[in-house]
CHARMM-style PDB file with segment names, atoms N, HN, CA, C and O in Angstrom:
ATOM      1  N   MET     1      87.843   2.351   4.980  1.00  0.00      PROA
ATOM      2  CA  MET     1      86.815   2.855   5.862  1.00  0.00      PROA
ATOM      3  C   MET     1      86.571   4.339   5.607  1.00  0.00      PROA
ATOM      4  O   MET     1      85.421   4.777   5.560  1.00  0.00      PROA
ATOM      5  N   TYR     2      87.623   5.102   5.445  1.00  0.00      PROA
ATOM      6  HN  TYR     2      88.556   4.746   5.484  1.00  0.00      PROA
ATOM      7  CA  TYR     2      87.487   6.540   5.201  1.00  0.00      PROA
ATOM      8  C   TYR     2      87.420   6.751   3.692  1.00  0.00      PROA
ATOM      9  O   TYR     2      88.411   6.562   2.986  1.00  0.00      PROA
ATOM     10  N   ILE     3      86.236   7.146   3.199  1.00  0.00      PROA
ATOM     11  HN  ILE     3      85.431   7.299   3.772  1.00  0.00      PROA
ATOM     12  CA  ILE     3      86.053   7.230   1.748  1.00  0.00      PROA
ATOM     13  C   ILE     3      85.456   8.552   1.282  1.00  0.00      PROA
ATOM     14  O   ILE     3      85.119   8.683   0.106  1.00  0.00      PROA
ATOM     15  N   SER     4      85.316   9.520   2.153  1.00  0.00      PROA
ATOM     16  HN  SER     4      85.589   9.414   3.109  1.00  0.00      PROA
ATOM     17  CA  SER     4      84.719  10.791   1.742  1.00  0.00      PROA
ATOM     18  C   SER     4      85.599  11.435   0.669  1.00  0.00      PROA
ATOM     19  O   SER     4      86.801  11.177   0.616  1.00  0.00      PROA
ATOM     20  N   PRO     5      85.003  12.272  -0.185  1.00  0.00      PROA
ATOM     21  CA  PRO     5      85.798  12.963  -1.205  1.00  0.00      PROA
ATOM     22  C   PRO     5      86.943  13.790  -0.608  1.00  0.00      PROA
ATOM     23  O   PRO     5      88.048  13.805  -1.151  1.00  0.00      PROA
ATOM     24  N   LEU     6      86.677  14.479   0.510  1.00  0.00      PROA
ATOM     25  HN  LEU     6      85.779  14.467   0.950  1.00  0.00      PROA
ATOM     26  CA  LEU     6      87.726  15.282   1.138  1.00  0.00      PROA
ATOM     27  C   LEU     6      88.873  14.397   1.617  1.00  0.00      PROA
ATOM     28  O   LEU     6      90.040  14.722   1.399  1.00  0.00      PROA
ATOM     29  N   PHE     7      88.548  13.288   2.265  1.00  0.00      PROA
ATOM     30  HN  PHE     7      87.599  13.025   2.442  1.00  0.00      PROA
ATOM     31  CA  PHE     7      89.598  12.388   2.738  1.00  0.00      PROA
ATOM     32  C   PHE     7      90.400  11.830   1.567  1.00  0.00      PROA
ATOM     33  O   PHE     7      91.630  11.800   1.611  1.00  0.00      PROA
ATOM     34  N   THR     8      89.711  11.391   0.528  1.00  0.00      PROA
ATOM     35  HN  THR     8      88.712  11.415   0.492  1.00  0.00      PROA
ATOM     36  CA  THR     8      90.384  10.807  -0.634  1.00  0.00      PROA
ATOM     37  C   THR     8      91.358  11.799  -1.266  1.00  0.00      PROA
ATOM     38  O   THR     8      92.485  11.437  -1.603  1.00  0.00      PROA
ATOM     39  N   LYS     9      90.924  13.045  -1.427  1.00  0.00      PROA
ATOM     40  HN  LYS     9      90.008  13.339  -1.153  1.00  0.00      PROA
ATOM     41  CA  LYS     9      91.794  14.076  -2.001  1.00  0.00      PROA
ATOM     42  C   LYS     9      92.957  14.396  -1.069  1.00  0.00      PROA
ATOM     43  O   LYS     9      94.091  14.550  -1.522  1.00  0.00      PROA
ATOM     44  N   SER    10      92.687  14.496   0.221  1.00  0.00      PROA
ATOM     45  HN  SER    10      91.766  14.371   0.589  1.00  0.00      PROA
ATOM     46  CA  SER    10      93.751  14.787   1.188  1.00  0.00      PROA
ATOM     47  C   SER    10      94.797  13.676   1.205  1.00  0.00      PROA
ATOM     48  O   SER    10      95.995  13.950   1.271  1.00  0.00      PROA
ATOM     49  N   LEU    11      94.350  12.437   1.145  1.00  0.00      PROA
ATOM     50  HN  LEU    11      93.377  12.215   1.091  1.00  0.00      PROA
ATOM     51  CA  LEU    11      95.273  11.305   1.129  1.00  0.00      PROA
ATOM     52  C   LEU    11      96.120  11.319  -0.136  1.00  0.00      PROA
ATOM     53  O   LEU    11      97.313  11.020  -0.080  1.00  0.00      PROA
ATOM     54  N   ALA    12      95.529  11.656  -1.264  1.00  0.00      PROA
ATOM     55  HN  ALA    12      94.560  11.898  -1.309  1.00  0.00      PROA
ATOM     56  CA  ALA    12      96.285  11.727  -2.519  1.00  0.00      PROA
ATOM     57  C   ALA    12      97.388  12.777  -2.427  1.00  0.00      PROA
ATOM     58  O   ALA    12      98.505  12.548  -2.891  1.00  0.00      PROA
ATOM     59  N   VAL    13      97.081  13.918  -1.835  1.00  0.00      PROA
ATOM     60  HN  VAL    13      96.173  14.104  -1.458  1.00  0.00      PROA
ATOM     61  CA  VAL    13      98.097  14.972  -1.664  1.00  0.00      PROA
ATOM     62  C   VAL    13      99.189  14.487  -0.715  1.00  0.00      PROA
ATOM     63  O   VAL    13     100.374  14.666  -0.994  1.00  0.00      PROA
ATOM     64  N   ALA    14      98.803  13.881   0.395  1.00  0.00      PROA
ATOM     65  HN  ALA    14      97.840  13.737   0.622  1.00  0.00      PROA
ATOM     66  CA  ALA    14      99.788  13.390   1.367  1.00  0.00      PROA
ATOM     67  C   ALA    14     100.731  12.378   0.720  1.00  0.00      PROA
ATOM     68  O   ALA    14     101.936  12.400   0.971  1.00  0.00      PROA
ATOM     69  N   ARG    15     100.187  11.498  -0.106  1.00  0.00      PROA
ATOM     70  HN  ARG    15      99.208  11.480  -0.310  1.00  0.00      PROA
ATOM     71  CA  ARG    15     101.023  10.480  -0.773  1.00  0.00      PROA
ATOM     72  C   ARG    15     101.999  11.104  -1.760  1.00  0.00      PROA
ATOM     73  O   ARG    15     103.051  10.526  -2.034  1.00  0.00      PROA
ATOM     74  N   LYS    16     101.670  12.269  -2.294  1.00  0.00      PROA
ATOM     75  HN  LYS    16     100.816  12.738  -2.071  1.00  0.00      PROA
ATOM     76  CA  LYS    16     102.567  12.959  -3.228  1.00  0.00      PROA
ATOM     77  C   LYS    16     103.739  13.622  -2.505  1.00  0.00      PROA
ATOM     78  O   LYS    16     104.813  13.793  -3.081  1.00  0.00      PROA
ATOM     79  N   ILE    17     103.527  13.994  -1.238  1.00  0.00      PROA
ATOM     80  HN  ILE    17     102.654  13.855  -0.770  1.00  0.00      PROA
ATOM     81  CA  ILE    17     104.563  14.787  -0.566  1.00  0.00      PROA
ATOM     82  C   ILE    17     105.361  14.023   0.489  1.00  0.00      PROA
ATOM     83  O   ILE    17     106.364  14.529   0.992  1.00  0.00      PROA
ATOM     84  N   THR    18     104.921  12.802   0.831  1.00  0.00      PROA
ATOM     85  HN  THR    18     104.106  12.390   0.422  1.00  0.00      PROA
ATOM     86  CA  THR    18     105.666  12.038   1.842  1.00  0.00      PROA
ATOM     87  C   THR    18     105.434  10.544   1.663  1.00  0.00      PROA
ATOM     88  O   THR    18     104.530  10.125   0.939  1.00  0.00      PROA
ATOM     89  N   ALA    19     106.246   9.762   2.320  1.00  0.00      PROA
ATOM     90  HN  ALA    19     106.979  10.103   2.908  1.00  0.00      PROA
ATOM     91  CA  ALA    19     106.111   8.309   2.288  1.00  0.00      PROA
ATOM     92  C   ALA    19     104.912   7.882   3.138  1.00  0.00      PROA
ATOM     93  O   ALA    19     104.541   8.569   4.090  1.00  0.00      PROA
ATOM     94  N   GLU    20     104.314   6.745   2.784  1.00  0.00      PROA
ATOM     95  HN  GLU    20     104.615   6.187   2.011  1.00  0.00      PROA
ATOM     96  CA  GLU    20     103.122   6.272   3.491  1.00  0.00      PROA
ATOM     97  C   GLU    20     103.348   6.068   4.980  1.00  0.00      PROA
ATOM     98  O   GLU    20     102.417   6.252   5.764  1.00  0.00      PROA
ATOM     99  N   GLN    21     104.552   5.693   5.397  1.00  0.00      PROA
ATOM    100  HN  GLN    21     105.309   5.544   4.760  1.00  0.00      PROA
ATOM    101  CA  GLN    21     104.795   5.482   6.829  1.00  0.00      PROA
ATOM    102  C   GLN    21     104.752   6.793   7.611  1.00  0.00      PROA
ATOM    103  O   GLN    21     104.742   6.777   8.842  1.00  0.00      PROA
ATOM    104  N   ASN    22     104.728   7.920   6.914  1.00  0.00      PROA
ATOM    105  HN  ASN    22     104.737   7.932   5.914  1.00  0.00      PROA
ATOM    106  CA  ASN    22     104.636   9.226   7.569  1.00  0.00      PROA
ATOM    107  C   ASN    22     103.223   9.792   7.567  1.00  0.00      PROA
ATOM    108  O   ASN    22     103.009  10.915   8.025  1.00  0.00      PROA
ATOM    109  N   ILE    23     102.255   9.035   7.060  1.00  0.00      PROA
ATOM    110  HN  ILE    23     102.429   8.124   6.687  1.00  0.00      PROA
ATOM    111  CA  ILE    23     100.873   9.497   6.967  1.00  0.00      PROA
ATOM    112  C   ILE    23     100.050   8.845   8.080  1.00  0.00      PROA
ATOM    113  O   ILE    23     100.105   7.633   8.287  1.00  0.00      PROA
ATOM    114  N   PHE    24      99.293   9.672   8.782  1.00  0.00      PROA
ATOM    115  HN  PHE    24      99.248  10.657   8.613  1.00  0.00      PROA
ATOM    116  CA  PHE    24      98.435   9.194   9.865  1.00  0.00      PROA
ATOM    117  C   PHE    24      97.028   9.728   9.673  1.00  0.00      PROA
ATOM    118  O   PHE    24      96.816  10.740   9.004  1.00  0.00      PROA
ATOM    119  N   ILE    25      96.074   9.037  10.268  1.00  0.00      PROA
ATOM    120  HN  ILE    25      96.246   8.215  10.811  1.00  0.00      PROA
ATOM    121  CA  ILE    25      94.670   9.455  10.245  1.00  0.00      PROA
ATOM    122  C   ILE    25      94.279   9.777  11.673  1.00  0.00      PROA
ATOM    123  O   ILE    25      94.570   9.012  12.593  1.00  0.00      PROA
ATOM    124  N   LEU    26      93.622  10.903  11.857  1.00  0.00      PROA
ATOM    125  HN  LEU    26      93.385  11.524  11.110  1.00  0.00      PROA
ATOM    126  CA  LEU    26      93.137  11.282  13.182  1.00  0.00      PROA
ATOM    127  C   LEU    26      91.680  10.859  13.296  1.00  0.00      PROA
ATOM    128  O   LEU    26      90.810  11.420  12.630  1.00  0.00      PROA
ATOM    129  N   SER    27      91.418   9.876  14.136  1.00  0.00      PROA
ATOM    130  HN  SER    27      92.125   9.420  14.678  1.00  0.00      PROA
ATOM    131  CA  SER    27      90.093   9.296  14.312  1.00  0.00      PROA
ATOM    132  C   SER    27      89.463   9.796  15.604  1.00  0.00      PROA
ATOM    133  O   SER    27      90.113   9.835  16.648  1.00  0.00      PROA
ATOM    134  N   ALA    28      88.192  10.178  15.526  1.00  0.00      PROA
ATOM    135  HN  ALA    28      87.663  10.146  14.678  1.00  0.00      PROA
ATOM    136  CA  ALA    28      87.484  10.632  16.731  1.00  0.00      PROA
ATOM    137  C   ALA    28      87.358   9.518  17.758  1.00  0.00      PROA
ATOM    138  O   ALA    28      87.340   9.787  18.959  1.00  0.00      PROA
ATOM    139  N   LYS    29      87.271   8.276  17.309  1.00  0.00      PROA
ATOM    140  HN  LYS    29      87.286   8.057  16.333  1.00  0.00      PROA
ATOM    141  CA  LYS    29      87.107   7.163  18.238  1.00  0.00      PROA
ATOM    142  C   LYS    29      88.432   6.540  18.652  1.00  0.00      PROA
ATOM    143  O   LYS    29      88.618   6.213  19.825  1.00  0.00      PROA
ATOM    144  N   TYR    30      89.353   6.369  17.713  1.00  0.00      PROA
ATOM    145  HN  TYR    30      89.202   6.634  16.761  1.00  0.00      PROA
ATOM    146  CA  TYR    30      90.570   5.607  17.975  1.00  0.00      PROA
ATOM    147  C   TYR    30      91.829   6.461  18.140  1.00  0.00      PROA
ATOM    148  O   TYR    30      92.891   5.931  18.467  1.00  0.00      PROA
ATOM    149  N   GLY    31      91.728   7.760  17.919  1.00  0.00      PROA
ATOM    150  HN  GLY    31      90.865   8.190  17.653  1.00  0.00      PROA
ATOM    151  CA  GLY    31      92.912   8.609  18.019  1.00  0.00      PROA
ATOM    152  C   GLY    31      93.743   8.539  16.746  1.00  0.00      PROA
ATOM    153  O   GLY    31      93.198   8.544  15.642  1.00  0.00      PROA
ATOM    154  N   LEU    32      95.050   8.475  16.896  1.00  0.00      PROA
ATOM    155  HN  LEU    32      95.494   8.471  17.793  1.00  0.00      PROA
ATOM    156  CA  LEU    32      95.957   8.499  15.757  1.00  0.00      PROA
ATOM    157  C   LEU    32      96.126   7.095  15.182  1.00  0.00      PROA
ATOM    158  O   LEU    32      96.465   6.155  15.902  1.00  0.00      PROA
ATOM    159  N   LEU    33      95.888   6.964  13.878  1.00  0.00      PROA
ATOM    160  HN  LEU    33      95.613   7.727  13.293  1.00  0.00      PROA
ATOM    161  CA  LEU    33      95.980   5.674  13.197  1.00  0.00      PROA
ATOM    162  C   LEU    33      96.983   5.724  12.058  1.00  0.00      PROA
ATOM    163  O   LEU    33      97.167   6.759  11.416  1.00  0.00      PROA
ATOM    164  N   ARG    34      97.623   4.597  11.818  1.00  0.00      PROA
ATOM    165  HN  ARG    34      97.474   3.756  12.339  1.00  0.00      PROA
ATOM    166  CA  ARG    34      98.442   4.447  10.614  1.00  0.00      PROA
ATOM    167  C   ARG    34      97.524   4.007   9.477  1.00  0.00      PROA
ATOM    168  O   ARG    34      96.424   3.516   9.728  1.00  0.00      PROA
ATOM    169  N   LEU    35      97.961   4.176   8.241  1.00  0.00      PROA
ATOM    170  HN  LEU    35      98.855   4.575   8.037  1.00  0.00      PROA
ATOM    171  CA  LEU    35      97.124   3.819   7.101  1.00  0.00      PROA
ATOM    172  C   LEU    35      96.727   2.346   7.084  1.00  0.00      PROA
ATOM    173  O   LEU    35      95.646   2.005   6.603  1.00  0.00      PROA
ATOM    174  N   ASN    36      97.568   1.488   7.591  1.00  0.00      PROA
ATOM    175  HN  ASN    36      98.446   1.765   7.982  1.00  0.00      PROA
ATOM    176  CA  ASN    36      97.269   0.051   7.528  1.00  0.00      PROA
ATOM    177  C   ASN    36      96.595  -0.485   8.792  1.00  0.00      PROA
ATOM    178  O   ASN    36      96.378  -1.692   8.898  1.00  0.00      PROA
ATOM    179  N   ASP    37      96.261   0.374   9.743  1.00  0.00      PROA
ATOM    180  HN  ASP    37      96.437   1.354   9.656  1.00  0.00      PROA
ATOM    181  CA  ASP    37      95.545  -0.063  10.942  1.00  0.00      PROA
ATOM    182  C   ASP    37      94.137  -0.519  10.556  1.00  0.00      PROA
ATOM    183  O   ASP    37      93.458   0.128   9.758  1.00  0.00      PROA
ATOM    184  N   ILE    38      93.718  -1.627  11.128  1.00  0.00      PROA
ATOM    185  HN  ILE    38      94.270  -2.153  11.776  1.00  0.00      PROA
ATOM    186  CA  ILE    38      92.380  -2.148  10.892  1.00  0.00      PROA
ATOM    187  C   ILE    38      91.517  -1.818  12.102  1.00  0.00      PROA
ATOM    188  O   ILE    38      91.876  -2.127  13.238  1.00  0.00      PROA
ATOM    189  N   ILE    39      90.380  -1.191  11.845  1.00  0.00      PROA
ATOM    190  HN  ILE    39      90.089  -0.940  10.922  1.00  0.00      PROA
ATOM    191  CA  ILE    39      89.480  -0.781  12.919  1.00  0.00      PROA
ATOM    192  C   ILE    39      88.059  -1.239  12.599  1.00  0.00      PROA
ATOM    193  O   ILE    39      87.728  -1.568  11.460  1.00  0.00      PROA
ATOM    194  N   GLU    40      87.243  -1.247  13.633  1.00  0.00      PROA
ATOM    195  HN  GLU    40      87.513  -0.980  14.558  1.00  0.00      PROA
ATOM    196  CA  GLU    40      85.822  -1.549  13.467  1.00  0.00      PROA
ATOM    197  C   GLU    40      85.097  -0.274  13.012  1.00  0.00      PROA
ATOM    198  O   GLU    40      85.477   0.827  13.411  1.00  0.00      PROA
ATOM    199  N   PRO    41      84.078  -0.414  12.194  1.00  0.00      PROA
ATOM    200  CA  PRO    41      83.289   0.767  11.808  1.00  0.00      PROA
ATOM    201  C   PRO    41      82.692   1.459  13.039  1.00  0.00      PROA
ATOM    202  O   PRO    41      82.369   0.815  14.037  1.00  0.00      PROA
ATOM    203  N   TYR    42      82.555   2.772  12.944  1.00  0.00      PROA
ATOM    204  HN  TYR    42      82.818   3.295  12.133  1.00  0.00      PROA
ATOM    205  CA  TYR    42      81.995   3.541  14.046  1.00  0.00      PROA
ATOM    206  C   TYR    42      81.334   4.798  13.526  1.00  0.00      PROA
ATOM    207  O   TYR    42      81.568   5.211  12.390  1.00  0.00      PROA
ATOM    208  N   ASN    43      80.522   5.394  14.346  1.00  0.00      PROA
ATOM    209  HN  ASN    43      80.332   5.058  15.269  1.00  0.00      PROA
ATOM    210  CA  ASN    43      79.879   6.652  14.022  1.00  0.00      PROA
ATOM    211  C   ASN    43      80.115   7.601  15.192  1.00  0.00      PROA
ATOM    212  O   ASN    43      79.281   7.718  16.090  1.00  0.00      PROA
ATOM    213  N   GLU    44      81.239   8.263  15.169  1.00  0.00      PROA
ATOM    214  HN  GLU    44      81.917   8.168  14.439  1.00  0.00      PROA
ATOM    215  CA  GLU    44      81.660   9.127  16.272  1.00  0.00      PROA
ATOM    216  C   GLU    44      82.227  10.409  15.671  1.00  0.00      PROA
ATOM    217  O   GLU    44      82.890  10.376  14.634  1.00  0.00      PROA
ATOM    218  N   THR    45      81.968  11.513  16.313  1.00  0.00      PROA
ATOM    219  HN  THR    45      81.430  11.539  17.155  1.00  0.00      PROA
ATOM    220  CA  THR    45      82.510  12.792  15.873  1.00  0.00      PROA
ATOM    221  C   THR    45      82.916  13.612  17.095  1.00  0.00      PROA
ATOM    222  O   THR    45      82.433  13.382  18.203  1.00  0.00      PROA
ATOM    223  N   LEU    46      83.792  14.550  16.877  1.00  0.00      PROA
ATOM    224  HN  LEU    46      84.185  14.737  15.977  1.00  0.00      PROA
ATOM    225  CA  LEU    46      84.186  15.450  17.968  1.00  0.00      PROA
ATOM    226  C   LEU    46      83.352  16.730  17.961  1.00  0.00      PROA
ATOM    227  O   LEU    46      83.450  17.552  18.871  1.00  0.00      PROA
ATOM    228  N   VAL    47      82.528  16.886  16.921  1.00  0.00      PROA
ATOM    229  HN  VAL    47      82.448  16.218  16.181  1.00  0.00      PROA
ATOM    230  CA  VAL    47      81.686  18.071  16.808  1.00  0.00      PROA
ATOM    231  C   VAL    47      80.698  18.104  17.970  1.00  0.00      PROA
ATOM    232  O   VAL    47      80.000  17.126  18.237  1.00  0.00      PROA
ATOM    233  N   GLY    48      80.653  19.233  18.647  1.00  0.00      PROA
ATOM    234  HN  GLY    48      81.220  20.028  18.430  1.00  0.00      PROA
ATOM    235  CA  GLY    48      79.706  19.416  19.742  1.00  0.00      PROA
ATOM    236  C   GLY    48      80.184  18.912  21.088  1.00  0.00      PROA
ATOM    237  O   GLY    48      79.460  19.032  22.076  1.00  0.00      PROA
ATOM    238  N   LYS    49      81.380  18.354  21.157  1.00  0.00      PROA
ATOM    239  HN  LYS    49      81.969  18.257  20.354  1.00  0.00      PROA
ATOM    240  CA  LYS    49      81.912  17.868  22.441  1.00  0.00      PROA
ATOM    241  C   LYS    49      82.400  19.058  23.268  1.00  0.00      PROA
ATOM    242  O   LYS    49      82.814  20.080  22.722  1.00  0.00      PROA
ATOM    243  N   SER    50      82.345  18.910  24.569  1.00  0.00      PROA
ATOM    244  HN  SER    50      82.009  18.079  25.012  1.00  0.00      PROA
ATOM    245  CA  SER    50      82.768  19.994  25.461  1.00  0.00      PROA
ATOM    246  C   SER    50      84.283  20.171  25.418  1.00  0.00      PROA
ATOM    247  O   SER    50      85.022  19.290  24.979  1.00  0.00      PROA
ATOM    248  N   ARG    51      84.713  21.324  25.882  1.00  0.00      PROA
ATOM    249  HN  ARG    51      84.113  22.039  26.239  1.00  0.00      PROA
ATOM    250  CA  ARG    51      86.165  21.583  25.956  1.00  0.00      PROA
ATOM    251  C   ARG    51      86.854  20.558  26.853  1.00  0.00      PROA
ATOM    252  O   ARG    51      87.958  20.104  26.551  1.00  0.00      PROA
ATOM    253  N   ALA    52      86.205  20.201  27.944  1.00  0.00      PROA
ATOM    254  HN  ALA    52      85.309  20.569  28.189  1.00  0.00      PROA
ATOM    255  CA  ALA    52      86.793  19.218  28.869  1.00  0.00      PROA
ATOM    256  C   ALA    52      86.949  17.870  28.174  1.00  0.00      PROA
ATOM    257  O   ALA    52      87.985  17.217  28.300  1.00  0.00      PROA
ATOM    258  N   TYR    53      85.922  17.459  27.445  1.00  0.00      PROA
ATOM    259  HN  TYR    53      85.081  17.989  27.342  1.00  0.00      PROA
ATOM    260  CA  TYR    53      86.001  16.187  26.716  1.00  0.00      PROA
ATOM    261  C   TYR    53      87.138  16.237  25.703  1.00  0.00      PROA
ATOM    262  O   TYR    53      87.938  15.305  25.623  1.00  0.00      PROA
ATOM    263  N   LEU    54      87.214  17.307  24.935  1.00  0.00      PROA
ATOM    264  HN  LEU    54      86.564  18.064  24.999  1.00  0.00      PROA
ATOM    265  CA  LEU    54      88.256  17.439  23.916  1.00  0.00      PROA
ATOM    266  C   LEU    54      89.645  17.462  24.536  1.00  0.00      PROA
ATOM    267  O   LEU    54      90.585  16.898  23.977  1.00  0.00      PROA
ATOM    268  N   SER    55      89.778  18.106  25.681  1.00  0.00      PROA
ATOM    269  HN  SER    55      89.014  18.564  26.135  1.00  0.00      PROA
ATOM    270  CA  SER    55      91.056  18.145  26.372  1.00  0.00      PROA
ATOM    271  C   SER    55      91.471  16.727  26.809  1.00  0.00      PROA
ATOM    272  O   SER    55      92.618  16.317  26.628  1.00  0.00      PROA
ATOM    273  N   ASP    56      90.522  16.002  27.381  1.00  0.00      PROA
ATOM    274  HN  ASP    56      89.591  16.334  27.528  1.00  0.00      PROA
ATOM    275  CA  ASP    56      90.808  14.610  27.779  1.00  0.00      PROA
ATOM    276  C   ASP    56      91.128  13.753  26.564  1.00  0.00      PROA
ATOM    277  O   ASP    56      92.074  12.965  26.583  1.00  0.00      PROA
ATOM    278  N   TRP    57      90.336  13.909  25.504  1.00  0.00      PROA
ATOM    279  HN  TRP    57      89.568  14.549  25.488  1.00  0.00      PROA
ATOM    280  CA  TRP    57      90.536  13.142  24.277  1.00  0.00      PROA
ATOM    281  C   TRP    57      91.925  13.433  23.693  1.00  0.00      PROA
ATOM    282  O   TRP    57      92.622  12.516  23.259  1.00  0.00      PROA
ATOM    283  N   GLY    58      92.316  14.686  23.685  1.00  0.00      PROA
ATOM    284  HN  GLY    58      91.750  15.431  24.038  1.00  0.00      PROA
ATOM    285  CA  GLY    58      93.606  15.082  23.138  1.00  0.00      PROA
ATOM    286  C   GLY    58      94.783  14.598  23.964  1.00  0.00      PROA
ATOM    287  O   GLY    58      95.902  14.512  23.459  1.00  0.00      PROA
ATOM    288  N   GLY    59      94.543  14.284  25.226  1.00  0.00      PROA
ATOM    289  HN  GLY    59      93.634  14.354  25.636  1.00  0.00      PROA
ATOM    290  CA  GLY    59      95.615  13.820  26.110  1.00  0.00      PROA
ATOM    291  C   GLY    59      95.823  12.321  26.083  1.00  0.00      PROA
ATOM    292  O   GLY    59      96.730  11.815  26.744  1.00  0.00      PROA
ATOM    293  N   LYS    60      94.988  11.584  25.319  1.00  0.00      PROA
ATOM    294  HN  LYS    60      94.251  11.995  24.782  1.00  0.00      PROA
ATOM    295  CA  LYS    60      95.160  10.128  25.233  1.00  0.00      PROA
ATOM    296  C   LYS    60      96.490   9.807  24.593  1.00  0.00      PROA
ATOM    297  O   LYS    60      96.981  10.543  23.737  1.00  0.00      PROA
ATOM    298  N   SER    61      97.064   8.704  25.015  1.00  0.00      PROA
ATOM    299  HN  SER    61      96.666   8.105  25.710  1.00  0.00      PROA
ATOM    300  CA  SER    61      98.318   8.276  24.371  1.00  0.00      PROA
ATOM    301  C   SER    61      98.103   6.980  23.649  1.00  0.00      PROA
ATOM    302  OT1 SER    61      99.033   6.449  23.042  1.00  0.00      PROA
TER     303      SER     61
END
């Protein structure tokens, strides 16, 4: 799902420095994901969200 050049390069670096079970993806919609988590496609960003929204979003467990 995540295929941007920046993501691809970042993932390659992460795989060089740690085991895959230590790599997570921070998703604007789903929060913290493991590499093997399966999710539905979405179009969500945190850009432009209010401080209150970001604070609530960051407090999700």
